[in-house]
C-alpha positions as CSV (number, residue, x, y, z in Angstrom):
1,X,-51.2,32.1,-24.8
2,X,-50.1,35.0,-27.0
3,X,-49.4,34.1,-30.7
4,X,-46.1,35.9,-30.4
5,X,-43.4,36.8,-27.9
6,X,-42.7,40.3,-26.5
7,X,-39.0,39.9,-27.3
8,X,-36.3,37.6,-28.5
9,X,-32.8,36.9,-27.1
10,X,-30.5,39.6,-28.3
11,X,-33.1,42.3,-28.8
12,X,-32.5,45.8,-27.5
13,X,-34.6,46.7,-24.5
14,X,-36.1,49.5,-26.5
15,X,-37.6,47.0,-28.9
16,X,-39.4,44.9,-26.3
17,X,-43.1,44.9,-27.1
18,X,-45.6,45.8,-24.3
19,X,-46.9,45.0,-21.8
20,X,-44.0,42.7,-20.9
21,X,-42.7,41.3,-17.6
22,X,-39.0,42.4,-17.3
23,X,-36.4,41.0,-15.0
24,X,-33.3,43.1,-14.3
25,X,-30.7,40.3,-14.1
26,X,-28.0,42.4,-12.3
27,X,-30.4,43.4,-9.5
28,X,-32.0,40.0,-9.3
29,X,-28.6,38.3,-8.9
30,X,-27.6,40.7,-6.2
31,X,-30.8,39.9,-4.4
32,X,-30.1,36.2,-4.6
33,X,-26.7,36.5,-3.2
34,X,-27.7,39.0,-0.5
35,X,-30.2,36.5,0.9
36,X,-28.0,33.5,0.6
37,X,-25.1,35.2,2.4
38,X,-27.4,36.5,5.2
39,X,-28.6,33.1,6.0
40,X,-25.5,31.0,5.5
41,X,-23.5,33.2,7.9
42,X,-25.9,32.2,10.7
43,X,-26.3,28.5,9.6
44,X,-30.0,28.9,8.8
45,X,-31.5,27.1,5.8
46,X,-33.3,28.8,2.9
47,X,-36.3,27.0,1.5
48,X,-37.2,29.6,-1.1
49,X,-40.9,30.3,-1.7
50,X,-41.5,29.6,-5.4
51,X,-45.0,30.9,-5.4
52,X,-43.4,34.3,-5.9
53,X,-41.7,33.4,-9.2
54,X,-43.2,30.2,-10.4
55,X,-40.1,29.7,-12.5
56,X,-37.9,26.6,-12.4
57,X,-34.9,28.5,-13.7
58,X,-35.0,30.8,-10.7
59,X,-35.5,27.9,-8.3
60,X,-32.4,26.2,-9.7
61,X,-30.4,29.4,-9.2
62,X,-31.5,29.7,-5.6
63,X,-30.5,26.1,-5.0
64,X,-27.2,26.7,-6.7
65,X,-26.5,29.4,-4.0
66,X,-27.4,27.1,-1.1
67,X,-31.2,26.8,-0.8
68,X,-32.2,23.3,0.3
69,X,-35.2,23.3,-2.0
70,X,-38.4,25.3,-2.5
71,X,-41.8,25.6,-1.1
72,X,-45.0,26.3,-3.0
73,X,-48.7,26.6,-2.3
74,X,-50.3,24.1,-4.7
75,X,-49.8,20.4,-5.6
76,X,-49.8,21.4,-9.3
77,X,-47.1,23.9,-8.6
78,X,-45.1,21.2,-6.9
79,X,-45.5,19.0,-10.0
80,X,-44.1,21.6,-12.3
81,X,-40.9,22.0,-10.1
82,X,-40.4,18.2,-9.6
83,X,-40.7,17.8,-13.4
84,X,-38.0,20.4,-13.8
85,X,-35.7,18.4,-11.5
86,X,-36.2,20.1,-8.1
87,X,-35.7,17.3,-5.5
88,X,-37.0,18.9,-2.3
89,X,-40.5,20.6,-2.3
90,X,-42.7,21.6,0.6
91,X,-46.3,22.3,-0.2
92,X,-47.1,25.0,2.5
93,X,-50.7,24.3,2.5
94,X,-53.3,21.7,3.6
95,X,-54.4,19.1,1.1
96,X,-57.9,17.6,1.8
97,X,-58.8,16.2,-1.7
98,X,-58.1,12.5,-2.1
99,X,-57.2,13.0,-5.7
100,X,-54.7,15.7,-4.8
101,X,-53.2,13.5,-2.1
102,X,-52.7,10.8,-4.7
103,X,-50.9,13.2,-6.9
104,X,-48.8,14.4,-4.0
105,X,-47.8,10.7,-3.3
106,X,-46.9,10.2,-6.9
107,X,-44.6,13.2,-6.7
108,X,-43.1,11.7,-3.5
109,X,-41.9,8.7,-5.5
110,X,-39.6,11.1,-7.5
111,X,-38.6,13.8,-4.9
112,X,-38.8,14.6,-1.2
113,X,-42.2,16.1,-0.6
114,X,-43.7,17.8,2.4
115,X,-47.1,19.0,3.3
116,X,-48.9,20.8,6.2
117,X,-51.7,19.7,8.5
118,X,-53.8,21.6,11.1
119,X,-56.6,19.1,11.6
120,X,-56.7,15.3,12.5
121,X,-58.8,14.6,9.4
122,X,-55.9,15.7,7.2
123,X,-53.6,13.3,9.0
124,X,-56.0,10.4,8.6
125,X,-56.3,11.0,4.9
126,X,-52.5,11.3,4.4
127,X,-51.9,8.2,6.5
128,X,-54.5,6.0,4.7
129,X,-53.3,6.9,1.2
130,X,-49.6,6.8,2.1
131,X,-49.9,3.4,3.6
132,X,-51.8,2.1,0.6
133,X,-49.2,3.6,-1.8
134,X,-46.3,2.7,0.6
135,X,-44.8,6.1,0.0
136,X,-43.4,8.4,2.7
137,X,-44.3,12.1,3.1
138,X,-42.8,14.8,5.4
139,X,-45.7,16.2,7.4
140,X,-45.4,19.5,9.3
141,X,-47.9,20.8,11.9
142,X,-48.9,24.3,10.9
143,X,-49.2,26.4,14.1
144,X,-51.2,29.6,14.2
145,X,-48.5,32.0,15.5
146,X,-50.6,35.2,15.0
147,X,-51.6,35.4,11.3
148,X,-55.1,33.9,12.1
149,X,-55.4,32.1,8.8
150,X,-54.7,28.4,8.8
151,X,-52.9,26.7,11.7
152,X,-53.6,24.6,14.7
153,X,-54.0,26.4,18.0
154,X,-50.8,26.4,20.1
155,X,-51.0,23.9,22.9
156,X,-52.8,20.5,23.0
157,X,-54.2,20.8,19.4
158,X,-50.7,21.1,18.0
159,X,-49.3,18.3,20.3
160,X,-52.1,16.0,19.4
161,X,-51.4,16.4,15.7
162,X,-47.7,15.7,16.1
163,X,-48.5,12.5,18.1
164,X,-50.8,11.3,15.4
165,X,-48.2,11.9,12.7
166,X,-45.5,10.1,14.7
167,X,-47.8,7.1,15.1
168,X,-48.7,7.0,11.4
169,X,-45.8,5.6,9.3
170,X,-44.8,6.0,6.6
171,X,-45.7,9.6,7.4
172,X,-42.7,11.5,8.9
173,X,-43.1,14.2,11.5
174,X,-40.9,16.9,10.0
175,X,-41.4,19.7,12.4
176,X,-43.5,22.9,12.9
177,X,-44.6,25.4,10.3
178,X,-44.8,28.8,12.0
179,X,-45.3,31.4,9.3
180,X,-46.7,34.8,10.4
181,X,-47.9,36.2,7.1
182,X,-49.6,39.1,8.7
183,X,-46.3,40.5,10.0
184,X,-44.7,40.7,6.6
185,X,-46.3,44.1,5.7
186,X,-46.5,45.7,9.1
187,X,-45.1,49.0,8.1
188,X,-43.2,49.9,11.3
189,X,-40.1,47.9,12.2
190,X,-41.1,47.7,15.9
191,X,-44.4,46.2,14.9
192,X,-42.7,43.5,12.9
193,X,-40.2,42.8,15.7
194,X,-43.0,42.4,18.3
195,X,-45.1,40.2,16.1
196,X,-42.2,37.8,15.3
197,X,-41.0,37.8,19.0
198,X,-44.5,36.5,19.9
199,X,-44.4,34.0,17.1
200,X,-41.0,32.8,18.2
201,X,-42.1,32.4,21.8
202,X,-45.0,30.2,20.6
203,X,-42.8,28.1,18.4
204,X,-40.3,27.6,21.2
205,X,-43.0,26.6,23.6
206,X,-44.4,24.0,21.2
207,X,-40.9,22.7,20.4
208,X,-40.1,22.3,24.1
209,X,-43.4,20.6,24.8
210,X,-42.8,18.1,22.0
211,X,-39.3,17.4,23.3
212,X,-40.7,16.9,26.8
213,X,-42.9,14.1,25.3
214,X,-39.9,12.6,23.5
215,X,-40.9,13.8,20.1
216,X,-37.9,15.4,18.2
217,X,-38.7,18.6,16.3
218,X,-36.1,18.7,13.6
219,X,-37.4,21.8,11.8
220,X,-39.1,25.0,12.7
221,X,-39.8,26.8,9.4
222,X,-41.4,30.0,8.4
223,X,-40.6,33.7,7.8
224,X,-40.9,35.9,4.8
225,X,-39.1,38.7,3.1
226,X,-40.5,41.3,5.5
227,X,-39.3,39.6,8.7
228,X,-36.7,36.9,8.0
229,X,-33.9,38.6,9.9
230,X,-35.9,38.2,13.1
231,X,-36.5,34.5,12.5
232,X,-32.9,34.0,11.4
233,X,-31.6,35.5,14.7
234,X,-34.2,33.9,17.0
235,X,-32.3,30.8,17.9
236,X,-35.6,28.9,17.3
237,X,-36.3,29.0,13.6
238,X,-33.8,27.1,11.5
239,X,-35.4,27.5,8.1
240,X,-36.6,30.6,6.2
241,X,-39.2,30.6,3.4
242,X,-38.7,34.0,1.9
243,X,-39.8,34.4,-1.7
244,X,-40.5,38.0,-2.8
245,X,-36.9,39.1,-2.1
246,X,-35.9,38.0,-5.6
247,X,-38.1,40.6,-7.1
248,X,-39.0,43.2,-4.4
249,X,-42.4,44.7,-5.1
250,X,-43.8,48.1,-4.2
251,X,-45.7,46.8,-1.2
252,X,-42.6,45.4,0.5
253,X,-40.7,48.5,-0.3
254,X,-43.4,50.5,1.5
255,X,-42.3,48.9,4.8
256,X,-40.3,51.3,6.9
257,X,-36.8,49.7,7.3
258,X,-35.3,49.0,10.7
259,X,-31.7,50.1,11.4
260,X,-30.4,46.6,10.7
261,X,-32.8,45.5,7.9
262,X,-31.3,44.1,4.7
263,X,-32.4,46.0,1.7
264,X,-33.3,44.3,-1.6
265,X,-33.5,45.9,-5.0
266,X,-36.5,46.2,-7.4
267,X,-35.7,43.7,-10.1
268,X,-39.2,43.0,-11.5
269,X,-40.9,45.5,-13.8
270,X,-43.8,45.7,-16.2
271,X,-42.7,47.5,-19.3
272,X,-45.6,49.5,-20.7
273,X,-46.3,52.1,-23.5
274,X,-48.1,55.4,-23.5
275,X,-50.9,54.8,-25.9
276,X,-53.0,57.9,-25.4
277,X,-52.9,61.3,-23.8
278,X,-56.3,62.8,-23.9
279,X,-55.4,65.8,-21.7
280,X,-52.2,67.4,-20.5
281,X,-52.6,65.9,-17.1
282,X,-53.7,62.4,-18.0
283,X,-52.0,59.7,-20.0
284,X,-53.0,56.1,-20.7
285,X,-50.7,53.2,-20.9
286,X,-51.3,49.6,-22.2
287,X,-50.8,47.9,-18.8
288,X,-54.0,47.5,-16.8
289,X,-55.5,44.8,-14.6
290,X,-54.3,42.1,-16.9
291,X,-50.7,43.2,-16.8
292,X,-50.2,44.1,-13.1
293,X,-52.0,43.0,-10.0
294,X,-53.5,45.8,-7.9
295,X,-54.6,43.7,-4.9
296,X,-51.9,45.5,-2.8
297,X,-52.4,48.9,-4.5
298,X,-51.4,50.5,-7.7
299,X,-47.9,50.0,-9.2
300,X,-45.5,53.0,-9.2
301,X,-43.8,54.4,-12.3
302,X,-40.1,53.5,-11.9
303,X,-37.9,56.6,-11.4
304,X,-40.6,58.9,-12.5
305,X,-42.0,61.0,-9.6
306,X,-43.6,63.2,-12.1
307,X,-46.1,60.4,-13.0
308,X,-48.6,58.7,-10.7
309,X,-50.5,55.5,-11.6
310,X,-54.0,56.4,-10.6
311,X,-56.2,53.5,-11.6
312,X,-56.5,50.5,-13.9
313,X,-59.1,48.8,-16.0
314,X,-58.7,45.6,-17.9
315,X,-56.3,46.8,-20.6
316,X,-55.7,50.5,-19.6
317,X,-53.6,52.2,-16.9
318,X,-54.4,55.8,-16.1
319,X,-51.5,58.1,-15.2
320,X,-51.6,61.5,-13.6
321,X,-49.0,63.7,-15.4
322,X,-47.3,66.6,-13.7
323,X,-47.7,70.0,-15.5
324,X,-44.0,70.2,-16.4
325,X,-43.9,66.7,-17.9
326,X,-43.9,66.2,-21.7
327,X,-44.9,62.7,-22.8
328,X,-45.0,61.3,-26.4
329,X,-47.3,58.6,-27.7
330,X,-45.1,55.5,-27.8
331,X,-43.0,56.4,-24.8
332,X,-42.0,53.3,-22.8
333,X,-42.2,53.3,-19.0
334,X,-41.4,50.7,-16.3
335,X,-43.9,49.9,-13.6
336,X,-43.0,48.4,-10.2
337,X,-45.9,46.1,-9.4
338,X,-47.7,46.4,-6.1
339,X,-47.6,42.7,-5.5
340,X,-45.2,40.5,-7.4
341,X,-46.7,37.0,-6.9
342,X,-50.1,37.6,-8.7
343,X,-48.4,39.8,-11.2
344,X,-46.0,37.1,-12.3
345,X,-49.0,34.7,-12.6
346,X,-50.4,36.9,-15.4
347,X,-47.4,36.2,-17.8
348,X,-46.1,33.2,-19.7
349,X,-42.4,34.3,-19.5
350,X,-39.9,36.6,-17.9
351,X,-37.9,38.8,-20.3
352,X,-34.5,38.9,-18.7
353,X,-32.3,42.0,-19.5
354,X,-28.8,43.1,-18.9
355,X,-26.7,45.9,-20.4
356,X,-29.6,47.1,-22.5
357,X,-30.3,43.8,-24.2
358,X,-32.4,40.7,-23.7
359,X,-30.1,38.0,-22.3
360,X,-32.6,35.3,-21.7
361,X,-36.3,34.4,-21.7
362,X,-37.5,32.2,-18.9
363,X,-40.8,30.4,-18.9
364,X,-43.1,30.9,-15.9
365,X,-43.9,27.3,-16.0
366,X,-46.1,27.1,-12.9
367,X,-48.3,30.0,-14.0
368,X,-51.9,29.2,-13.4
369,X,-51.1,26.1,-11.4
370,X,-54.1,26.4,-9.1
371,X,-55.0,22.7,-8.3
């Protein structure tokens, strides 16, 4: 942890030290409301994905606008949010370590906790430990709807898992998890539409097959920022797990919008400083790999088409400078990260700004929660 903070409440934006993670509160709040309104008007639940922000203050604001709770990827992330008072948390992952299951069950004594399975061995472990602890868990069958990551194959594999959960109290069969991660960054709108149409058909077939066996399927959950309108309007999905919409990174903005897509605003930025300009066409900033994740490509310099972020090393970012551009050492710039989730994980806090001043500083409490 740094021995000092990038800013204090009340500071002018110009005085924020760098690199710092900046949240534009006005854009952020518009994003929150835009998503909440889009789902509430169709009666679809929002279970906001907190792996994007890792910040309990943001989760509370999402819930205040109607989200039923959050989801996250790790048991340790779930612990941070339960400790902060979040009462409904779904771990959208498989948990196969007995020690982690024990921790999950301890959380389930304080909040409603869900988890995913895609193999009978996972059900056995959850059943044995939940029966011993006499604690209930919501268990969803994750179905591979096209992403080809985790997920049981549609058909008998999915049905078998649901049957095992139903016959394993105090486990509760909560429904189907049908997230198509690969569709989120398909650049063309027709590609995203086709991918989610196929995912929806698979989800509906599995739901109907369960109902034919007398197994109610209360929830079909999934979707992300790139496709959520398709799931919302499907008539099959009744819960959306979008997360990145609160920040809107460069990778999502690279998607070509469809005619009816809902546009979110860039709200998350890395503030950086020009620290060197060895040549007229090359400048160096103090935000490198430790300040902005580049797994989805380089960040872009906000509202500066005359500057291009070329490459990054640990502590340096290299900019290509247009011939007509004049930079000064000490100039501050804003970067839009390529991928918000791992970028947020690099910082201890969000510096929240409005009207040219720091209004709040929010801890990123689940940063580094990998267990």
